[in-house]
Backbone of each chain as ProteinMPNN parsed JSONL, in Angstrom:
{"seq_chain_A": "XXXXXXXXXXXXXXXXXXXXXXXXXXXXXXXXXXXXXXXXXXXXXXXXXXXXXXXXXXXXXXXXXXXXX", "coords_chain_A": {"N_chain_A": [[-17.288, -9.919, -10.534], [-20.707, -10.008, -10.575], [-22.794, -9.02, -13.244], [-21.168, -7.172, -14.426], [-19.478, -6.487, -17.36], [-16.288, -6.984, -18.592], [-13.651, -6.034, -20.481], [-10.961, -5.595, -20.326], [-8.599, -7.124, -20.541], [-8.599, -7.915, -23.223], [-8.385, -5.439, -24.555], [-5.944, -4.597, -23.545], [-4.174, -6.547, -24.511], [-4.526, -6.135, -27.207], [-3.339, -3.705, -27.437], [-0.789, -4.445, -27.159], [0.476, -4.666, -24.702], [1.925, -5.818, -21.63], [0.673, -6.981, -18.433], [2.267, -5.881, -16.468], [3.493, -3.75, -17.798], [1.318, -2.117, -18.421], [0.458, -1.538, -15.851], [2.666, -0.118, -14.852], [2.557, 2.089, -16.511], [0.28, 3.459, -15.677], [0.662, 3.76, -13.018], [0.073, 1.846, -10.97], [-0.016, -1.31, -9.157], [1.011, -4.506, -10.574], [-0.638, -6.5, -9.714], [-2.992, -5.184, -9.247], [-3.904, -4.642, -11.843], [-4.203, -7.268, -12.677], [-6.204, -8.237, -10.914], [-8.296, -6.587, -11.626], [-8.71, -7.334, -14.281], [-9.586, -9.92, -13.873], [-12.012, -9.525, -12.762], [-12.105, -9.419, -9.997], [-11.551, -7.204, -8.556], [-13.098, -4.094, -8.602], [-12.406, -1.242, -10.296], [-11.928, 2.27, -9.381], [-13.628, 5.217, -10.637], [-11.706, 7.043, -11.44], [-9.414, 5.429, -11.846], [-10.399, 3.772, -13.836], [-10.743, 5.611, -15.89], [-8.08, 6.331, -16.318], [-7.051, 3.903, -17.23], [-8.501, 3.633, -19.607], [-7.6, 5.883, -21.037], [-4.888, 5.298, -21.298], [-5.039, 3.036, -22.896], [-6.061, 4.052, -25.106], [-8.846, 4.218, -25.588], [-12.371, 4.155, -24.699], [-13.979, 4.318, -21.474], [-16.4, 3.026, -21.552], [-15.986, 1.169, -23.504], [-14.363, -0.627, -22.293], [-15.549, -1.372, -19.872], [-18.79, -2.551, -19.123], [-22.324, -2.825, -18.499], [-24.049, -5.876, -17.881], [-26.83, -7.147, -19.712], [-29.864, -6.457, -18.143], [-28.745, -6.042, -15.702]], "CA_chain_A": [[-18.48, -9.19, -10.087], [-21.846, -10.299, -11.436], [-23.425, -7.85, -13.833], [-20.187, -6.302, -15.077], [-18.695, -7.04, -18.467], [-14.972, -6.367, -18.498], [-12.805, -6.487, -21.599], [-9.647, -4.958, -20.166], [-7.538, -7.999, -21.052], [-8.631, -7.841, -24.691], [-7.848, -4.139, -24.963], [-4.513, -4.546, -23.206], [-3.43, -7.4, -25.446], [-4.587, -5.471, -28.514], [-2.361, -2.61, -27.391], [0.542, -5.052, -27.087], [1.077, -4.401, -23.384], [1.801, -6.824, -20.573], [0.045, -6.415, -17.227], [3.269, -5.066, -15.772], [3.702, -2.511, -18.559], [0.129, -1.269, -18.235], [0.484, -1.092, -14.453], [3.711, 0.905, -14.758], [2.122, 3.282, -17.25], [-0.741, 4.239, -14.956], [1.075, 3.95, -11.615], [-0.501, 0.903, -10.004], [0.728, -2.577, -9.136], [0.567, -5.494, -11.562], [-1.743, -7.255, -9.115], [-4.219, -4.41, -9.441], [-4.356, -4.916, -13.217], [-4.628, -8.672, -12.7], [-7.489, -8.418, -10.224], [-9.334, -5.906, -12.422], [-8.991, -8.186, -15.446], [-10.305, -11.118, -13.434], [-13.26, -9.089, -12.121], [-12.026, -9.57, -8.544], [-11.526, -5.838, -8.027], [-13.734, -3.106, -9.475], [-11.637, 0.004, -10.107], [-12.649, 3.537, -9.227], [-13.823, 5.961, -11.895], [-10.423, 7.644, -11.8], [-8.538, 4.392, -12.401], [-11.003, 3.331, -15.098], [-10.424, 6.635, -16.891], [-6.648, 6.224, -16.634], [-6.895, 2.702, -18.057], [-9.044, 3.929, -20.933], [-6.708, 6.823, -21.715], [-3.643, 4.602, -21.643], [-5.313, 2.069, -23.961], [-6.623, 4.826, -26.218], [-10.23, 3.817, -25.819], [-13.244, 4.787, -23.71], [-14.341, 3.451, -20.341], [-17.535, 2.212, -21.978], [-15.513, 0.044, -24.317], [-13.702, -1.606, -21.397], [-16.52, -1.848, -18.861], [-20.206, -2.364, -19.504], [-23.269, -3.595, -17.688], [-24.735, -6.953, -18.569], [-28.27, -6.909, -19.893], [-30.674, -6.783, -16.971], [-28.02, -5.751, -14.451]], "C_chain_A": [[-19.616, -9.449, -11.065], [-22.429, -8.998, -11.978], [-22.469, -6.945, -14.57], [-19.447, -7.054, -16.186], [-17.379, -6.265, -18.515], [-14.087, -6.902, -19.629], [-11.419, -5.852, -21.542], [-8.541, -5.814, -20.786], [-7.453, -7.899, -22.578], [-7.998, -6.54, -25.176], [-6.35, -4.047, -24.683], [-3.69, -5.353, -24.199], [-3.424, -6.779, -26.847], [-3.56, -4.343, -28.584], [-0.926, -3.135, -27.281], [1.255, -4.814, -25.766], [0.938, -5.614, -22.47], [1.095, -6.166, -19.388], [1.012, -5.47, -16.525], [3.478, -3.731, -16.469], [2.514, -1.56, -18.389], [0.107, -0.688, -16.819], [1.486, 0.054, -14.27], [3.245, 2.218, -15.407], [1.113, 4.115, -16.47], [-0.471, 4.325, -13.453], [0.348, 3.098, -10.597], [0.317, -0.387, -10.035], [0.181, -3.531, -10.198], [-0.622, -6.281, -11.024], [-3.068, -6.51, -9.281], [-4.785, -4.67, -10.841], [-4.91, -6.338, -13.296], [-6.006, -8.858, -12.066], [-8.631, -7.694, -10.95], [-9.713, -6.796, -13.608], [-9.818, -9.417, -15.069], [-11.607, -10.797, -12.697], [-13.279, -9.342, -10.61], [-12.131, -8.198, -7.893], [-12.142, -4.892, -9.045], [-13.029, -1.771, -9.259], [-12.535, 1.222, -9.923], [-12.822, 4.186, -10.604], [-12.495, 6.527, -12.381], [-9.503, 6.608, -12.456], [-9.082, 3.892, -13.741], [-10.684, 4.326, -16.214], [-8.947, 6.585, -17.297], [-6.386, 5.027, -17.538], [-7.343, 2.993, -19.49], [-8.116, 4.858, -21.709], [-5.433, 6.144, -22.186], [-3.852, 3.642, -22.821], [-5.993, 2.728, -25.166], [-8.024, 4.351, -26.59], [-11.112, 4.52, -24.79], [-13.576, 3.789, -22.602], [-15.48, 2.514, -20.739], [-17.105, 1.017, -22.822], [-14.874, -1.035, -23.447], [-14.696, -2.214, -20.424], [-17.94, -1.577, -19.354], [-21.07, -3.204, -18.576], [-23.859, -4.721, -18.529], [-26.208, -6.579, -18.744], [-29.019, -7.34, -18.632], [-29.989, -6.494, -15.657], [-28.452, -4.41, -13.885]], "O_chain_A": [[-19.5, -9.142, -12.251], [-22.541, -8.006, -11.259], [-22.904, -6.035, -15.274], [-18.871, -8.118, -15.961], [-17.371, -5.034, -18.482], [-13.82, -8.102, -19.7], [-10.789, -5.604, -22.57], [-7.657, -5.298, -21.47], [-6.363, -7.808, -23.144], [-7.177, -6.542, -26.093], [-5.589, -3.493, -25.477], [-2.645, -4.904, -24.669], [-2.439, -6.886, -27.578], [-2.99, -4.063, -29.638], [0.03, -2.36, -27.307], [2.483, -4.766, -25.713], [-0.052, -6.343, -22.536], [0.939, -4.946, -19.347], [0.627, -4.401, -16.052], [3.623, -2.699, -15.814], [2.69, -0.351, -18.233], [-0.214, 0.482, -16.614], [1.191, 1.058, -13.622], [3.515, 3.308, -14.901], [1.093, 5.34, -16.588], [-1.269, 4.889, -12.703], [0.04, 3.556, -9.496], [1.232, -0.531, -10.846], [-0.952, -3.389, -10.659], [-1.505, -6.68, -11.782], [-4.125, -7.123, -9.436], [-5.985, -4.889, -11.006], [-5.953, -6.578, -13.904], [-6.864, -9.55, -12.614], [-9.782, -8.127, -10.899], [-10.894, -6.985, -13.899], [-10.641, -9.89, -15.853], [-12.223, -11.672, -12.089], [-14.35, -9.464, -10.014], [-12.72, -8.046, -6.823], [-11.755, -4.889, -10.214], [-13.053, -1.23, -8.154], [-13.72, 1.209, -10.256], [-12.233, 3.752, -11.593], [-12.194, 6.497, -13.574], [-8.891, 6.877, -13.49], [-8.317, 3.624, -14.668], [-10.392, 3.931, -17.342], [-8.607, 6.771, -18.465], [-5.608, 5.111, -18.488], [-6.659, 2.646, -20.454], [-7.872, 4.649, -22.898], [-4.958, 6.368, -23.299], [-2.954, 3.457, -23.644], [-6.432, 2.061, -26.102], [-8.331, 4.116, -27.759], [-10.633, 5.402, -24.077], [-13.464, 2.577, -22.781], [-15.521, 1.358, -20.319], [-17.776, -0.015, -22.848], [-14.848, -2.208, -23.817], [-14.686, -3.421, -20.181], [-18.238, -0.525, -19.918], [-20.606, -4.162, -17.958], [-24.132, -4.555, -19.718], [-26.745, -5.774, -17.984], [-28.826, -8.445, -18.126], [-30.585, -6.679, -14.596], [-27.955, -3.992, -12.84]]}, "seq_chain_B": "XXXXXXXXXXXXXXXXXXXXXXXXXXXXXXXXXXXXXXXXXXXXXXXXXXXXXXXXXXXXXXXXXXXXXXXXXXXXXXXXXXXXXXXXXXXXXXXXXXXXXXXXXXXXXXXXXXXXXXXXXXXXXXXXXXXXXX", "coords_chain_B": {"N_chain_B": [[14.794, 2.393, -4.782], [12.595, -0.179, -5.697], [9.041, -0.511, -6.481], [8.233, -3.104, -6.085], [10.083, -4.139, -4.244], [9.573, -2.441, -2.12], [6.924, -3.104, -1.569], [7.261, -5.738, -0.763], [8.756, -5.372, 1.59], [6.918, -3.871, 3.139], [4.706, -5.673, 3.26], [5.903, -7.874, 4.536], [6.717, -6.714, 6.948], [4.254, -5.938, 8.064], [3.061, -8.456, 8.291], [4.773, -9.785, 10.058], [4.419, -8.185, 12.333], [1.697, -8.657, 12.877], [1.837, -11.388, 13.486], [3.548, -11.372, 15.701], [1.992, -9.964, 17.557], [-0.204, -11.672, 17.726], [1.077, -13.932, 18.695], [1.892, -12.991, 21.211], [-0.593, -12.646, 22.456], [-1.545, -15.275, 22.479], [0.391, -16.421, 24.106], [-0.178, -15.13, 26.494], [-2.665, -16.264, 27.086], [-2.013, -18.961, 27.271], [-0.007, -19.15, 29.238], [-1.229, -17.871, 31.324], [-0.465, -15.512, 32.34], [-0.367, -11.924, 32.314], [1.887, -10.791, 31.311], [3.733, -12.497, 29.598], [6.117, -12.3, 28.198], [8.36, -9.499, 28.067], [6.23, -6.72, 28.566], [6.62, -4.639, 26.895], [7.096, -5.468, 24.387], [4.889, -5.829, 22.374], [4.125, -3.118, 21.809], [6.586, -1.987, 21.104], [7.181, -3.474, 18.846], [5.168, -2.621, 17.144], [5.771, 0.125, 16.853], [8.317, -0.062, 15.723], [7.683, -1.311, 13.304], [6.181, 0.704, 12.1], [8.19, 2.637, 11.796], [9.987, 1.331, 10.05], [8.386, 0.922, 7.739], [7.713, 3.559, 7.096], [10.236, 4.811, 6.751], [11.389, 3.312, 4.637], [9.574, 3.88, 2.619], [10.059, 6.586, 2.338], [12.619, 6.481, 1.344], [12.235, 5.514, -1.157], [11.174, 6.325, -4.547], [8.598, 8.754, -5.268], [6.753, 7.721, -7.053], [7.1, 4.95, -6.849], [6.355, 4.558, -4.199], [3.719, 5.333, -4.409], [2.689, 3.321, -6.073], [2.994, 1.17, -4.396], [1.114, 1.719, -2.442], [-1.327, 1.583, -3.83], [-4.619, 1.76, -5.386], [-5.889, -0.784, -5.098], [-4.492, -1.85, -2.93], [-5.107, -0.012, -0.909], [-7.853, -0.441, -0.733], [-7.854, -3.08, 0.116], [-6.571, -2.827, 2.578], [-8.443, -1.248, 3.88], [-10.551, -3.051, 4.055], [-9.361, -4.882, 5.759], [-9.165, -3.361, 8.073], [-11.86, -2.984, 8.649], [-12.61, -5.616, 9.126], [-10.997, -6.024, 11.352], [-12.222, -4.36, 13.196], [-14.64, -5.729, 13.688], [-13.616, -8.054, 14.761], [-12.642, -7.03, 17.164], [-15.046, -6.293, 18.406], [-16.258, -8.805, 18.732], [-14.392, -9.953, 20.392], [-14.853, -8.673, 22.797], [-17.292, -9.807, 23.528], [-16.549, -12.492, 23.708], [-14.433, -12.543, 25.625], [-15.797, -11.383, 27.691], [-17.58, -13.363, 28.348], [-15.714, -15.267, 29.106], [-14.657, -14.038, 31.399], [-16.936, -13.975, 32.965], [-17.371, -16.668, 33.364], [-15.186, -17.183, 34.798], [-12.846, -18.021, 33.539], [-10.745, -16.595, 32.578], [-8.579, -13.996, 33.814], [-9.137, -10.488, 34.676], [-6.763, -9.09, 34.109], [-5.416, -10.765, 32.306], [-7.31, -10.729, 30.244], [-7.243, -8.043, 29.451], [-4.629, -7.84, 28.428], [-4.614, -9.819, 26.412], [-6.84, -9.18, 24.786], [-6.187, -6.629, 23.896], [-3.855, -7.028, 22.351], [-4.765, -8.886, 20.484], [-6.733, -7.436, 19.186], [-5.138, -5.527, 17.994], [-3.649, -7.188, 16.354], [-5.427, -8.241, 14.481], [-6.164, -6.646, 12.014], [-3.688, -6.696, 10.688], [-3.167, -9.404, 10.357], [-5.271, -10.051, 8.709], [-4.557, -8.602, 6.504], [-2.261, -9.998, 5.87], [-3.44, -12.405, 5.119], [-4.71, -11.559, 2.795], [-2.473, -11.032, 1.266], [-1.378, -13.588, 0.979], [-3.385, -14.625, -0.584], [-2.89, -13.326, -2.877], [-3.722, -10.698, -3.246], [-2.49, -8.327, -2.566]], "CA_chain_B": [[14.062, 1.206, -4.334], [11.448, -0.39, -6.583], [7.747, -0.744, -5.827], [8.181, -4.52, -5.697], [10.854, -4.261, -2.997], [8.838, -1.701, -1.09], [5.744, -3.915, -1.243], [7.736, -6.901, -0.005], [9.124, -4.895, 2.935], [5.677, -3.51, 3.816], [3.915, -6.871, 3.555], [6.626, -8.678, 5.521], [6.662, -6.006, 8.235], [2.883, -6.052, 8.572], [2.811, -9.855, 8.655], [5.53, -10.07, 11.283], [3.759, -7.501, 13.443], [0.481, -9.409, 13.187], [2.201, -12.657, 14.112], [4.092, -11.067, 17.037], [0.863, -9.616, 18.437], [-0.965, -12.907, 17.943], [1.89, -14.779, 19.569], [1.838, -12.447, 22.571], [-1.919, -12.948, 23.003], [-1.606, -16.713, 22.751], [1.25, -16.667, 25.27], [-0.938, -14.669, 27.657], [-3.719, -17.236, 27.383], [-1.423, -20.258, 27.62], [0.728, -19.073, 30.511], [-2.076, -17.318, 32.375], [0.148, -14.273, 32.829], [-0.556, -10.811, 31.37], [3.184, -10.404, 30.751], [4.529, -13.713, 29.369], [7.438, -11.724, 27.916], [8.281, -8.086, 28.44], [5.032, -6.099, 27.984], [6.98, -3.583, 25.948], [7.279, -6.101, 23.07], [3.888, -5.488, 21.354], [4.209, -1.701, 21.435], [7.858, -1.749, 20.414], [7.071, -4.075, 17.506], [4.318, -1.734, 16.353], [6.504, 1.356, 16.534], [9.387, -0.435, 14.795], [7.057, -1.54, 11.994], [5.865, 2.028, 11.551], [9.447, 3.291, 11.39], [10.519, 0.633, 8.863], [7.529, 1.189, 6.57], [7.815, 4.98, 6.748], [11.579, 5.132, 6.244], [11.606, 2.708, 3.317], [8.755, 4.636, 1.659], [10.764, 7.861, 2.112], [13.811, 6.206, 0.551], [11.835, 5.189, -2.529], [10.633, 7.454, -5.302], [7.18, 8.975, -5.026], [5.973, 6.83, -7.905], [7.169, 3.599, -6.272], [5.537, 4.574, -2.982], [2.333, 5.389, -4.857], [2.296, 1.993, -6.567], [2.918, 0.293, -3.226], [-0.163, 1.988, -1.764], [-2.282, 1.921, -4.884], [-6.05, 1.638, -5.085], [-6.198, -2.134, -4.63], [-3.914, -2.009, -1.597], [-5.903, 0.789, 0.031], [-9.137, -1.135, -0.551], [-7.576, -4.277, 0.912], [-6.285, -2.376, 3.949], [-9.721, -0.799, 4.433], [-11.287, -4.268, 4.408], [-8.688, -5.454, 6.93], [-9.555, -2.55, 9.239], [-13.265, -3.297, 8.943], [-12.577, -6.942, 9.759], [-10.402, -5.852, 12.673], [-13.248, -3.77, 14.069], [-15.573, -6.774, 14.116], [-12.877, -8.94, 15.667], [-12.624, -6.359, 18.472], [-16.389, -6.399, 18.984], [-16.46, -10.195, 19.158], [-13.502, -10.238, 21.521], [-15.537, -8.219, 24.011], [-18.283, -10.832, 23.885], [-15.848, -13.732, 24.054], [-13.734, -12.406, 26.899], [-16.822, -11.123, 28.708], [-18.043, -14.682, 28.76], [-14.599, -15.878, 29.822], [-14.599, -13.428, 32.733], [-18.142, -14.405, 33.682], [-17.177, -18.073, 33.746], [-13.936, -17.226, 35.564], [-11.827, -18.747, 32.774], [-9.605, -15.673, 32.436], [-8.581, -12.882, 34.765], [-9.214, -9.19, 33.982], [-5.43, -8.713, 33.614], [-5.194, -11.557, 31.091], [-8.226, -10.245, 29.204], [-6.727, -6.764, 28.97], [-3.433, -8.062, 27.602], [-4.929, -10.623, 25.221], [-7.755, -8.45, 23.894], [-5.468, -5.508, 23.281], [-2.941, -7.479, 21.303], [-5.542, -9.529, 19.412], [-7.366, -6.35, 18.42], [-4.076, -4.954, 17.157], [-3.165, -8.179, 15.378], [-6.44, -8.631, 13.493], [-6.037, -6.064, 10.67], [-2.434, -7.1, 10.049], [-3.318, -10.803, 9.947], [-6.174, -10.048, 7.556], [-3.739, -8.121, 5.393], [-1.405, -11.137, 5.536], [-4.291, -13.345, 4.384], [-4.892, -10.999, 1.45], [-1.181, -11.202, 0.585], [-1.297, -15.012, 0.62], [-4.362, -14.833, -1.659], [-2.44, -12.596, -4.061], [-4.474, -9.463, -3.427], [-1.621, -7.144, -2.386]], "C_chain_B": [[12.801, 1.033, -5.184], [10.168, -0.621, -5.779], [7.649, -2.186, -5.335], [8.903, -4.742, -4.373], [10.103, -3.619, -1.838], [7.614, -2.499, -0.618], [6.149, -5.117, -0.388], [8.087, -6.503, 1.428], [7.859, -4.582, 3.741], [4.891, -4.754, 4.225], [4.58, -7.742, 4.62], [6.544, -8.037, 6.903], [5.282, -6.143, 8.868], [2.606, -7.479, 9.059], [3.511, -10.208, 9.958], [4.864, -9.422, 12.494], [2.496, -8.254, 13.863], [0.791, -10.698, 13.93], [2.769, -12.445, 15.519], [2.951, -10.774, 18.01], [0.01, -10.844, 18.746], [-0.223, -13.825, 18.905], [1.846, -14.319, 21.016], [0.509, -12.822, 23.222], [-2.041, -14.432, 23.354], [-0.769, -17.067, 23.986], [0.553, -16.245, 26.56], [-1.954, -15.738, 28.078], [-3.144, -18.575, 27.842], [-0.759, -20.224, 28.992], [-0.146, -18.578, 31.663], [-1.514, -16.046, 32.972], [-0.1, -13.143, 31.831], [0.75, -10.352, 30.729], [4.069, -11.641, 30.568], [5.959, -13.401, 28.931], [7.311, -10.258, 28.292], [7.063, -7.427, 27.783], [5.334, -4.971, 27.008], [7.051, -4.138, 24.517], [6.204, -5.71, 22.053], [3.996, -4.038, 20.868], [5.471, -1.404, 20.649], [7.812, -2.306, 18.997], [6.233, -3.181, 16.592], [5.053, -0.477, 15.919], [7.611, 1.066, 15.522], [8.837, -0.66, 13.387], [6.736, -0.214, 11.318], [7.102, 2.738, 11.039], [9.978, 2.671, 10.098], [9.707, 0.999, 7.62], [7.662, 2.642, 6.128], [9.17, 5.308, 6.128], [11.812, 4.553, 4.855], [10.777, 3.433, 2.253], [9.429, 5.963, 1.329], [11.982, 7.663, 1.218], [13.479, 5.927, -0.911], [11.349, 6.443, -3.244], [9.144, 7.58, -4.998], [6.315, 8.024, -5.827], [5.942, 5.418, -7.323], [6.301, 3.515, -5.018], [4.053, 4.593, -3.34], [1.826, 4.045, -5.34], [2.12, 1.039, -5.389], [1.606, 0.47, -2.477], [-1.207, 2.381, -2.79], [-3.714, 1.594, -4.459], [-6.43, 0.267, -4.516], [-5.701, -2.326, -3.194], [-4.721, -1.237, -0.556], [-7.252, 0.126, 0.304], [-8.946, -2.371, 0.332], [-7.334, -3.91, 2.37], [-7.569, -1.915, 4.64], [-10.551, -2.012, 4.877], [-10.694, -4.911, 5.665], [-9.072, -4.684, 8.196], [-11.0, -2.817, 9.638], [-13.35, -4.651, 9.653], [-12.038, -6.856, 11.176], [-11.386, -5.266, 13.666], [-14.187, -4.858, 14.594], [-14.901, -7.807, 15.008], [-12.883, -8.341, 17.076], [-13.976, -6.479, 19.164], [-16.626, -7.812, 19.525], [-15.566, -10.582, 20.336], [-14.134, -9.804, 22.837], [-16.525, -9.276, 24.485], [-17.594, -12.091, 24.407], [-15.176, -13.632, 25.419], [-14.691, -12.029, 28.029], [-17.352, -12.433, 29.257], [-16.96, -15.404, 29.573], [-14.456, -15.345, 31.244], [-15.764, -13.907, 33.586], [-17.98, -15.831, 34.2], [-15.888, -18.281, 34.535], [-12.855, -18.059, 34.874], [-10.571, -17.9, 32.579], [-9.722, -14.571, 33.474], [-8.737, -11.57, 33.988], [-7.863, -8.777, 33.396], [-5.089, -9.458, 32.317], [-6.049, -11.028, 29.941], [-7.701, -8.957, 28.59], [-5.564, -6.987, 28.003], [-3.772, -8.804, 26.311], [-5.828, -9.86, 24.249], [-7.035, -7.317, 23.178], [-4.597, -5.958, 22.13], [-3.692, -8.18, 20.168], [-6.238, -8.481, 18.542], [-6.34, -5.701, 17.489], [-3.647, -5.9, 16.051], [-4.131, -8.357, 14.213], [-6.267, -7.983, 12.111], [-4.775, -6.544, 9.939], [-2.503, -8.554, 9.59], [-4.273, -10.909, 8.753], [-5.441, -9.558, 6.306], [-2.811, -9.241, 4.916], [-2.197, -12.163, 4.725], [-4.498, -12.862, 2.943], [-3.613, -11.171, 0.628], [-1.048, -12.651, 0.099], [-2.245, -15.309, -0.558], [-4.001, -14.052, -2.929], [-3.171, -11.301, -4.313], [-3.623, -8.206, -3.229], [-0.182, -7.514, -2.698]], "O_chain_B": [[12.033, 1.978, -5.368], [10.202, -0.886, -4.577], [7.051, -2.453, -4.292], [8.404, -5.44, -3.49], [10.012, -4.17, -0.741], [7.315, -2.557, 0.575], [5.471, -5.467, 0.579], [7.752, -7.218, 2.372], [7.746, -4.985, 4.899], [4.464, -4.885, 5.373], [3.907, -8.282, 5.498], [6.33, -8.722, 7.903], [5.16, -6.43, 10.058], [1.993, -7.678, 10.108], [2.933, -10.841, 10.842], [4.757, -10.038, 13.555], [2.254, -8.463, 15.052], [0.1, -11.06, 14.883], [2.507, -13.238, 16.423], [2.94, -11.268, 19.137], [-0.439, -11.034, 19.876], [-0.815, -14.416, 19.808], [1.772, -15.133, 21.937], [0.468, -13.255, 24.374], [-2.577, -14.789, 24.403], [-1.166, -17.899, 24.802], [0.674, -16.91, 27.589], [-2.082, -16.067, 29.257], [-3.722, -19.243, 28.7], [-0.922, -21.138, 29.801], [0.152, -18.829, 32.831], [-2.013, -15.551, 33.983], [-0.05, -13.373, 30.622], [0.742, -9.622, 29.737], [5.046, -11.817, 31.297], [6.892, -14.139, 29.249], [6.267, -9.827, 28.782], [6.875, -7.557, 26.574], [4.433, -4.418, 26.378], [7.065, -3.373, 23.552], [6.557, -5.291, 20.951], [3.962, -3.772, 19.666], [5.445, -0.671, 19.66], [8.332, -1.696, 18.063], [6.551, -3.007, 15.415], [4.969, -0.065, 14.763], [7.826, 1.835, 14.586], [9.449, -0.251, 12.4], [6.985, -0.03, 10.127], [7.075, 3.366, 9.981], [10.369, 3.381, 9.172], [10.269, 1.343, 6.58], [7.717, 2.929, 4.933], [9.247, 5.994, 5.109], [12.369, 5.225, 3.988], [11.223, 3.584, 1.116], [9.384, 6.42, 0.186], [12.343, 8.544, 0.438], [14.324, 6.082, -1.793], [11.14, 7.486, -2.625], [8.511, 6.634, -4.529], [5.272, 7.57, -5.355], [4.896, 4.768, -7.302], [5.601, 2.525, -4.802], [3.234, 3.96, -2.675], [0.689, 3.663, -5.064], [1.215, 0.205, -5.382], [1.049, -0.489, -1.944], [-1.892, 3.392, -2.637], [-3.97, 1.204, -3.32], [-7.205, 0.178, -3.564], [-6.401, -2.892, -2.354], [-4.985, -1.738, 0.537], [-7.734, 0.13, 1.436], [-9.779, -2.667, 1.188], [-7.819, -4.581, 3.282], [-7.763, -2.156, 5.831], [-11.171, -1.996, 5.94], [-11.42, -5.417, 6.521], [-9.278, -5.277, 9.255], [-11.325, -2.869, 10.825], [-14.064, -4.808, 10.643], [-12.538, -7.517, 12.087], [-11.386, -5.632, 14.841], [-14.492, -4.906, 15.785], [-15.532, -8.371, 15.902], [-13.102, -9.049, 18.058], [-14.044, -6.737, 20.365], [-17.129, -7.987, 20.635], [-15.927, -11.421, 21.162], [-13.979, -10.468, 23.862], [-16.593, -9.602, 25.67], [-18.003, -12.673, 25.411], [-15.326, -14.516, 26.263], [-14.424, -12.324, 29.194], [-17.546, -12.594, 30.462], [-17.243, -16.057, 30.578], [-14.17, -16.098, 32.175], [-15.606, -14.205, 34.77], [-18.391, -16.158, 35.313], [-15.541, -19.407, 34.894], [-12.051, -18.718, 35.533], [-9.47, -18.432, 32.434], [-10.812, -14.253, 33.949], [-8.498, -11.536, 32.781], [-7.809, -8.185, 32.317], [-4.555, -8.88, 31.37], [-5.577, -10.896, 28.811], [-7.708, -8.79, 27.371], [-5.516, -6.41, 26.917], [-3.273, -8.455, 25.241], [-5.608, -9.887, 23.038], [-7.257, -7.081, 21.99], [-4.596, -5.346, 21.062], [-3.291, -8.074, 19.009], [-6.319, -8.623, 17.322], [-6.645, -5.371, 16.343], [-3.32, -5.47, 14.945], [-3.705, -8.597, 13.084], [-6.226, -8.705, 11.114], [-4.795, -6.768, 8.729], [-1.953, -8.898, 8.543], [-4.093, -11.765, 7.887], [-5.68, -10.042, 5.2], [-2.599, -9.414, 3.716], [-1.684, -12.723, 3.756], [-4.466, -13.653, 1.999], [-3.675, -11.429, -0.574], [-0.657, -12.903, -1.041], [-1.941, -16.138, -1.415], [-4.718, -14.112, -3.928], [-3.246, -10.839, -5.452], [-4.006, -7.128, -3.685], [0.706, -6.667, -2.609]]}, "name": "protein", "num_of_chains": 2, "seq": "XXXXXXXXXXXXXXXXXXXXXXXXXXXXXXXXXXXXXXXXXXXXXXXXXXXXXXXXXXXXXXXXXXXXXXXXXXXXXXXXXXXXXXXXXXXXXXXXXXXXXXXXXXXXXXXXXXXXXXXXXXXXXXXXXXXXXXXXXXXXXXXXXXXXXXXXXXXXXXXXXXXXXXXXXXXXXXXXXXXXXXXXXXXXXXXXXXXXXXXXXXX"}
């Protein structure tokens, strides 16, 4: 998605989790994590908050707007 | 039953239903008959799919069922339904023209349009599965 900066993969790898482990922890499929990481699917606020909580960070650290977006 | 198994059953059931409905519609158009096989087949396939998907979801844990119908899947299914709506709209135009030009009979149109309209969302879901979206 143009205009969205997404660093989910970085945060997940820093936490030492695989896509499958993160998916299991927040109750979604591995494909959902994969498509979010690849900016194919933009998660809801609820899912973004769950991701942030699981990775012990804030939504703003995972998702941000590009300059001028 | 794991979410992976449940997803495989759901996706396979949906795909088979879409293909059965598409096959029925194509058979109608090819044979020129509104009932190329028993007309109970499309409805029975739909009901059977519903039973299989519902029963397997009931057999799984709530968490597995939740993962199977997670946010991405619901969004994909919503897109498939939207696509199916537009397919239905275009079918009216297409078969209206076919009737006007006397290429199809009203009976054929009824049978083919009904099954194609039913097939569209499931075939779009199948396409999403092939693309790795569900």
